[in-house]
Structure formats: C-alpha cells, structure tokens
C-alpha positions as CSV (number, residue, x, y, z in Angstrom):
1,X,16.3,-65.6,-93.0
2,X,18.2,-63.0,-94.9
3,X,22.1,-62.7,-94.4
4,X,21.9,-59.4,-93.1
5,X,19.1,-60.4,-90.7
6,X,21.1,-63.2,-89.4
7,X,24.1,-61.2,-88.8
8,X,22.1,-58.7,-86.9
9,X,20.6,-61.4,-84.5
10,X,24.0,-62.9,-83.9
11,X,25.2,-59.5,-83.2
12,X,22.5,-59.0,-80.6
13,X,23.1,-62.3,-79.0
14,X,26.8,-61.4,-78.5
15,X,26.1,-58.3,-77.0
16,X,23.7,-59.8,-74.6
17,X,26.1,-62.5,-73.7
18,X,29.1,-59.7,-73.2
19,X,27.1,-57.7,-71.0
20,X,25.8,-60.9,-68.9
21,X,29.5,-61.9,-68.6
22,X,30.4,-58.3,-67.4
23,X,27.3,-57.9,-64.9
24,X,28.2,-61.4,-63.6
25,X,25.4,-63.4,-61.5
26,X,22.3,-61.5,-60.5
27,X,21.8,-60.7,-56.7
28,X,19.6,-63.5,-55.2
29,X,16.3,-62.2,-54.2
30,X,14.8,-62.1,-50.7
31,X,11.6,-63.6,-49.7
32,X,9.6,-62.7,-46.5
33,X,6.3,-63.1,-44.9
34,X,3.9,-61.2,-42.8
35,X,3.1,-61.8,-39.8
36,X,5.1,-64.9,-39.5
37,X,5.8,-68.3,-40.7
38,X,3.1,-70.0,-38.3
39,X,-0.3,-68.9,-39.3
40,X,-3.6,-70.1,-37.9
41,X,-5.9,-71.7,-40.1
42,X,-8.0,-69.4,-42.6
43,X,-6.1,-66.3,-41.5
44,X,-4.3,-64.0,-44.1
45,X,-0.8,-63.9,-44.8
46,X,1.2,-61.5,-47.1
47,X,4.4,-62.7,-49.1
48,X,6.9,-60.4,-50.5
49,X,9.8,-61.2,-53.0
50,X,12.6,-58.6,-53.2
51,X,14.9,-58.2,-56.2
52,X,17.1,-55.5,-57.8
53,X,15.6,-52.1,-59.2
54,X,16.1,-53.0,-62.8
55,X,13.9,-56.3,-62.3
56,X,10.5,-56.1,-63.8
57,X,8.8,-59.7,-63.5
58,X,8.9,-61.9,-60.5
59,X,7.4,-65.2,-59.8
60,X,6.5,-67.2,-56.6
61,X,6.9,-71.1,-56.6
62,X,5.8,-73.8,-54.3
63,X,7.2,-77.2,-53.7
64,X,4.9,-80.0,-54.8
65,X,6.0,-83.6,-55.3
66,X,9.6,-82.6,-55.1
67,X,9.6,-80.3,-57.7
68,X,8.7,-76.4,-57.5
69,X,5.3,-75.3,-59.4
70,X,4.8,-71.7,-60.2
71,X,2.0,-70.2,-58.1
72,X,1.9,-66.6,-59.6
73,X,3.8,-64.2,-61.9
74,X,3.6,-60.3,-61.6
75,X,5.3,-57.3,-62.5
76,X,7.2,-55.2,-59.9
77,X,7.7,-56.2,-56.3
78,X,5.5,-59.1,-55.7
79,X,3.1,-59.3,-52.9
80,X,0.7,-62.0,-52.4
81,X,-2.3,-62.2,-49.9
82,X,-3.9,-65.6,-49.0
83,X,-6.0,-67.6,-46.6
84,X,-4.0,-70.3,-45.0
85,X,-5.1,-73.9,-45.2
86,X,-3.7,-77.2,-46.3
87,X,-3.2,-76.5,-49.8
88,X,-1.7,-73.0,-49.2
89,X,0.9,-74.1,-46.6
90,X,4.1,-75.4,-47.9
91,X,7.6,-74.5,-49.0
92,X,8.3,-71.4,-51.1
93,X,10.8,-69.7,-53.1
94,X,11.0,-66.9,-55.6
95,X,13.1,-65.3,-58.3
96,X,13.1,-62.3,-60.5
97,X,13.9,-61.3,-64.2
98,X,16.3,-58.7,-65.5
99,X,16.0,-58.2,-69.4
100,X,16.6,-61.7,-70.7
101,X,17.6,-63.7,-67.8
102,X,16.2,-65.0,-64.7
103,X,18.1,-64.6,-61.2
104,X,18.9,-67.7,-58.8
105,X,16.0,-68.5,-56.6
106,X,15.8,-67.1,-53.0
107,X,16.1,-69.2,-50.0
108,X,13.1,-71.3,-49.2
109,X,10.3,-70.1,-47.0
110,X,8.2,-72.2,-45.1
111,X,4.6,-71.6,-44.3
112,X,2.9,-73.8,-41.6
113,X,-0.9,-73.6,-40.8
114,X,-2.0,-74.3,-37.3
115,X,-5.1,-75.3,-35.6
116,X,-5.8,-78.0,-37.9
117,X,-5.7,-80.6,-34.8
118,X,-6.4,-80.0,-31.1
119,X,-3.8,-78.4,-29.0
120,X,-1.4,-80.9,-27.1
121,X,-0.3,-80.3,-23.6
122,X,3.0,-79.1,-21.9
123,X,4.1,-80.0,-18.7
124,X,7.0,-80.7,-16.5
125,X,8.0,-83.2,-13.7
126,X,10.0,-80.4,-12.0
127,X,8.9,-77.2,-10.4
128,X,8.6,-74.1,-12.7
129,X,11.1,-72.1,-10.8
130,X,14.8,-72.9,-11.3
131,X,18.0,-71.7,-10.4
132,X,21.0,-70.4,-12.9
133,X,22.8,-73.3,-14.2
134,X,20.3,-75.8,-13.8
135,X,18.2,-77.7,-16.4
136,X,14.8,-78.3,-16.8
137,X,12.8,-80.9,-18.9
138,X,9.5,-80.0,-20.7
139,X,7.1,-82.6,-22.3
140,X,4.6,-82.1,-25.3
141,X,2.2,-84.5,-26.3
142,X,-1.5,-85.5,-26.8
143,X,-3.4,-88.0,-25.3
144,X,-5.5,-88.8,-28.4
145,X,-3.5,-87.8,-31.5
146,X,-0.3,-89.9,-32.0
147,X,2.1,-86.9,-33.3
148,X,5.6,-87.8,-34.4
149,X,6.8,-84.2,-34.4
150,X,7.0,-81.5,-32.1
151,X,8.1,-77.7,-31.7
152,X,8.6,-75.9,-28.6
153,X,8.4,-72.1,-28.8
154,X,9.0,-69.3,-26.4
155,X,7.4,-65.8,-26.9
156,X,10.0,-63.5,-28.5
157,X,12.9,-66.2,-28.8
158,X,14.0,-69.1,-30.8
159,X,12.3,-72.4,-31.4
160,X,13.4,-76.0,-30.6
161,X,12.2,-78.7,-33.2
162,X,12.1,-82.4,-31.6
163,X,11.4,-85.7,-33.1
164,X,9.1,-88.4,-31.6
165,X,9.9,-91.1,-28.9
166,X,8.1,-94.4,-28.7
167,X,5.4,-92.5,-26.4
168,X,4.5,-90.2,-29.1
169,X,5.9,-87.4,-26.9
170,X,8.2,-84.6,-27.3
171,X,10.9,-84.1,-24.5
172,X,12.9,-80.9,-24.4
173,X,15.8,-80.4,-22.1
174,X,16.5,-76.9,-21.5
175,X,19.7,-75.3,-20.1
176,X,21.9,-74.8,-18.2
177,X,19.5,-72.1,-17.5
178,X,20.2,-68.4,-17.4
179,X,17.7,-65.4,-16.4
180,X,16.8,-65.4,-20.3
181,X,15.2,-68.6,-20.1
182,X,12.3,-67.1,-18.0
183,X,9.2,-66.6,-19.9
184,X,6.0,-68.3,-21.4
185,X,6.4,-71.4,-23.4
186,X,4.1,-73.4,-26.0
187,X,4.5,-76.4,-28.2
188,X,3.0,-77.7,-31.3
189,X,2.5,-81.3,-32.8
190,X,2.0,-82.6,-36.3
191,X,2.6,-85.7,-38.5
192,X,5.9,-86.2,-40.5
193,X,3.7,-87.1,-43.4
194,X,2.1,-83.5,-43.4
195,X,4.8,-81.5,-42.2
196,X,3.1,-77.9,-42.8
197,X,0.1,-79.0,-41.1
198,X,0.4,-78.4,-37.4
199,X,-1.8,-78.4,-34.1
200,X,-3.3,-75.4,-32.5
201,X,-0.5,-74.4,-29.7
202,X,-0.6,-75.9,-26.3
203,X,-1.5,-73.7,-23.2
204,X,1.3,-71.5,-22.1
205,X,3.8,-72.6,-19.6
206,X,5.5,-70.2,-17.6
207,X,9.1,-70.6,-16.3
208,X,10.9,-68.6,-13.9
209,X,14.6,-68.4,-13.5
210,X,15.7,-66.7,-10.2
211,X,19.0,-66.1,-8.5
212,X,17.9,-67.3,-5.2
213,X,15.3,-69.8,-3.8
214,X,14.8,-68.2,-0.6
215,X,12.1,-65.9,-2.1
216,X,8.8,-66.9,-2.9
217,X,7.5,-64.8,-6.0
218,X,4.0,-66.3,-6.2
219,X,1.1,-63.9,-5.6
220,X,-0.5,-66.0,-3.1
221,X,2.4,-65.6,-0.7
222,X,2.5,-62.2,-1.1
223,X,-1.1,-61.7,-0.1
224,X,-0.7,-64.0,2.9
225,X,2.1,-61.7,4.0
226,X,0.1,-58.7,3.6
227,X,-2.8,-60.1,5.5
228,X,-0.5,-61.1,8.3
229,X,1.1,-57.9,8.7
230,X,-2.3,-56.1,8.8
231,X,-3.7,-58.6,11.7
232,X,-0.5,-57.7,13.7
233,X,-0.9,-54.0,13.2
234,X,-4.5,-54.4,14.3
235,X,-3.5,-56.3,17.7
236,X,-1.1,-53.8,18.3
237,X,-3.3,-51.0,18.2
238,X,-5.9,-52.6,20.3
239,X,-3.1,-53.7,23.0
240,X,-2.1,-49.7,22.9
241,X,-5.4,-48.5,23.3
242,X,-6.2,-50.8,26.3
243,X,-2.9,-49.9,28.2
244,X,-3.7,-46.2,27.6
245,X,-7.2,-46.2,28.9
246,X,-5.8,-48.1,32.2
247,X,-3.1,-45.6,32.8
248,X,-5.5,-42.3,32.7
249,X,-8.5,-42.4,35.2
250,X,-12.1,-42.0,33.8
251,X,-13.6,-38.4,33.9
252,X,-16.5,-39.8,35.8
253,X,-14.2,-40.6,38.6
254,X,-12.6,-37.2,38.9
255,X,-15.8,-35.6,40.5
256,X,-15.0,-37.0,43.9
257,X,-11.7,-35.6,44.1
258,X,-12.4,-32.0,45.5
259,X,-14.6,-33.4,48.1
260,X,-11.9,-35.8,49.2
261,X,-9.5,-33.0,49.2
262,X,-11.7,-30.8,51.5
263,X,-12.2,-33.6,54.0
264,X,-8.5,-34.3,54.3
265,X,-7.8,-30.7,54.7
266,X,-10.4,-30.6,57.7
267,X,-8.8,-33.4,59.6
268,X,-5.5,-32.0,59.0
269,X,-6.5,-28.7,60.6
270,X,-8.1,-30.3,63.8
271,X,-5.0,-32.5,64.3
272,X,-3.0,-29.3,64.1
273,X,-5.0,-27.4,66.9
274,X,-5.9,-30.3,69.3
275,X,-9.5,-30.4,68.6
276,X,-11.5,-33.4,69.0
277,X,-14.3,-34.0,66.7
278,X,-16.9,-35.0,69.6
279,X,-16.0,-31.6,71.2
280,X,-16.8,-29.6,68.0
281,X,-20.2,-31.3,67.9
282,X,-21.0,-30.4,71.4
283,X,-20.2,-26.8,70.9
284,X,-22.7,-26.8,68.0
285,X,-25.5,-27.7,70.4
286,X,-24.7,-24.8,72.3
C-alpha cells in the first residue's frame, strides 16, 4: 500500500473513532411480538425490532446451546412471521447497525408454543366466592403428565410462575384478595428441560371477590327467587278473585228481588188497614 493510501486510511479510521466517541453508545433497540408471547402450536407470530432512524441493518438471534445464533438479517425495521413449533419457540434478541458499528442487544424476548401437551386441571379446595382480605389456594396439575413447572394466568392481568412440588402439582396462594382478583384463571404446565414447550391452557376457573357473603350472585338462585315470586303473585290473585265473587251476588239471583219486594209491600199494606188475608179471599168469591 502506498504511503498516501495508508495515511488516508488512518485518517478515515480516526474520524470514525472520533465520531463514535462524540455520539456515545447507540440506543438499545426494542423487540416486540404480536399477538403475544404464548402462541398456540402452528399459529403465526410477528416479531419486530426497532432501532433509530439512521440504522439500516437488523438481525434477529435465538438462543441455542447457551449461545445466540443469527436467525435472520434484514434491511430497515425487522419484521418476521413464522408458525410456532418446537424449533421456533425460544429466547430471542435483536440488534441494529449504524454505519460501521452494531448497537447493543435488546432485552430478551421469550416465545412459548402452547398445546403440545394435553391441558392440566385447575381446582381449589375452597369456594370460588371470597371476601376482601381472604386468601385462596389454586392447584394446577395433570393426572397423566408429570409436569415440574407451572404458570397461572388471569385474563387481562399478570402471571404467577410456580415450580413443582413432590406431587407434580403447582400450588398458587392468592391474597389478600381485593375486588380486582375477580376474573377467569387458567394454568399451563411444562417440563423444565423444555422451558418453551407448554401444555394447552386449562379450563377457566372463575373467582368472585364480593364485599358481603349474604348475597348469592348465582344465576340459579336468582331464577328460584323469580319463580317463587311469580307463584306468590298467582296465589294472591286467586284469593282476591274468590273473595270478590263471594261479596257480590250472582246475576241469576237478582231476578227474584222485585217479586220479593212486591210481596213484602202487600203484607205491609194489609197489616196497616187491619185486613185478614182470609177475608180478602171470601170477598173475592162474592
């Protein structure tokens, strides 16, 4: 290399280093996924990596055998669609490149594939209606698969990880309860040797936190109360109709009232003038 070229190259390297020192560290990229981190088997998932406007190259990496392996490189904001299975589930991170240097890696993103095992059961030894301040224990397990890791989820809320116990069952103690604890809960199970391959979710278990236990919020009891009220109204209507019919005489009996009134008036007249009914009959024969 000619001395002139060497000087020019050293000058370029110097400028790059100076620019890097002035700029400092590049902002850490952000990695995200849709629709979430727990994806049913064979469903699609989208992954994005966001850097700075000046970045031009992105790469996505997955953790394999304690080291990260490059999955894909792309220009611009990275976007990747895939179908979830055992091979695509795992721990991901990304980074971007600006001019001659790479940014630091993003925070790790874990993608779990669900539905590779049958769903576990979720149960409780207590009632599903509790008062504020009380605690409730939920149990997650499988009669056929010896899971040693469990996770409890609530719709629209946080999750609770739980390790095994000797009975291959996850025990979750929730509380002290407040009104926000009400909702539907589900759980998952998996093996510690395959931390990203999970079971299907359990059936939902609905928990209700109420400020008073005197009220019963079940639909069945509301129906019973409604039927009882209807029967009571019907009985009262029958009694009222029966009482009304005895108070007012029947129209068929009213035809004898004029005749009875005329006879009464005749007897009253004869009594007034001193007439004997027999005398009246004699005079008639004359």
